[in-house]
N, C-alpha and C positions, 0 to 999 in steps of 0.2 A: 504494500500500500504506500502511496506517495501523497503527501498533503502539503498545502501551502496556504498561509493566511495572506490575504491581499486587501488593500484599501481601494475601493472603487474610485476610478478617475475616468469616467466616460463623458461624452458630450452631454450638455445640459438636458437634452431631451432623451434621457436614458429610458426610453420606453421600447417600442416595437423594434426599431432598427438595430440598436446595440444588442438587445436580447437575442434577436434573430441571428446576428453574427456569432454570438457566443454559442448558440445551439449548433450552428453550422460548423464551427471549430470543433466542438465536442463530438459531433457526429463523424468526424474524420478518423476517430480512434476506436479501436476495438474494446478498450478498457471500459469498465463501469465507472462513470464519472458522476459525482454528486457535488452540489454546491449548497452550503449551509450558512445560515445567519439567524441570530435570535431564536435558537431552538427549532428552526424550520430547516428541513433537509429535502432537496428536490433532485430529481434526475436532470442533469445538465443537458441531456439530449431531448428533453421535452419542452416544447415552446410554451405550452400552457403552464407547466410547473414553474418554468423560469419567469414567466410573466407574473405569476402569483407571489414571487419573492418580494416585490415592491421595494427594492433597494435603490439607493441614490448615492450620489458622490459623497465620499467621506465615510461610508459604511464599510465595515470589515466583513469580508466573506471568507469562508474556508473552502478551498477547492480540494477535492479528494478523488483519487482514482485508484482502481485496483485492476490489474491485468497486464498483458504483455507489453503494452506501450504506455504504462501509467506515468512515467517520468516525463515523457514527451508531451503527453496530454496536459498534465498539470502545468508544465512550463508554458505551453502555447496559450492556454486559457488565462493564466496569471498575467502573461505579457500583454494580452489584449485588454484585460480589465484595468491594468495599471498604466498603460502607456498612451491612452488617448488624450 
């Protein structure tokens, strides 16, 4: 299992578009990927689950992956969340 805590730094309209990109990035990997915040944990490959997170800039998220490409998956998602 690979995990990383990240601080959200997405464009101000962090709604459909940034969340959709996160789901697309997650879907490239075979690993099981979850994102959690405030005691809520969702499948990072689920657009509805990700939309339900309701996170905004400055929030801390935990990216967690388990599988053959877990480190690459966590790194790619964390880079996207932090680098916009």
